[in-house]
C-alpha positions, -999 to 999 in steps of 0.1 A, spaced: 47 678 594 34 710 604 52 727 636 80 707 635 111 723 651 146 713 645 162 706 676 196 727 679 219 698 688 211 686 649 230 719 641 265 709 657 268 670 656 296 662 677 303 630 659 312 649 626 348 653 619 369 673 593 378 653 563 394 655 531 367 661 503 388 659 474 422 669 455 427 693 428 455 707 405 454 742 413 441 764 441 420 783 415 402 750 410 390 746 446 352 749 447 338 783 458 316 764 482 332 741 506 310 717 525 314 724 566 342 704 580 355 694 546 389 701 534 405 700 499 442 694 490 463 711 463 487 691 445 511 704 423 537 683 404 524 652 421 530 664 461 507 682 485 512 719 486 481 735 500 452 726 521 422 749 515 394 750 539 367 778 553 377 790 586 355 772 615 348 808 630 314 821 625 326 844 594 339 811 572 367 830 552 387 810 531 423 796 543 451 785 523 474 766 545 511 756 533 519 717 533 552 722 514 578 715 536 603 737 513 586 768 522 580 785 555 559 784 574 543 751 567 521 724 584 518 689 584 485 670 576 478 635 588 449 617 574 451 588 592 416 577 608 408 613 610 423 648 597 447 663 621 468 695 613 499 709 630 511 733 642 482 755 651 467 777 626 466 816 637 453 840 613 447 874 618 417 889 593 404 921 592 412 927 628 397 893 640 420 865 651 415 829 646 438 806 663 430 770 665 442 734 656 425 703 641 431 673 659 415 639 651 390 657 629 379 683 654 388 720 661 402 728 691 403 766 696 436 782 712 425 804 741 439 841 744 462 840 775 
């Protein structure tokens, strides 16, 4: 297939959504490389404690999001048909702000006002 050029739309397939790729017993056990649109749940003492994912921004820095309602701030994760996370995630890392939510498996960026 000499001369084959990959069309740009194959890079961002709109029907691919965020999903839970697995569960681990400690944050140290989260794989170093997490596939795009994948998250790992960290379970401690049988309950969900953290959600590990690489930020959907272009730098893909690692995020650990608290799922334990006894610790503040905390987020709720719904893994019904597609992954949803609420409230929105707002991270300031190395001077760059990433503010987004995940609804029905899709990232929704929060605009600056």
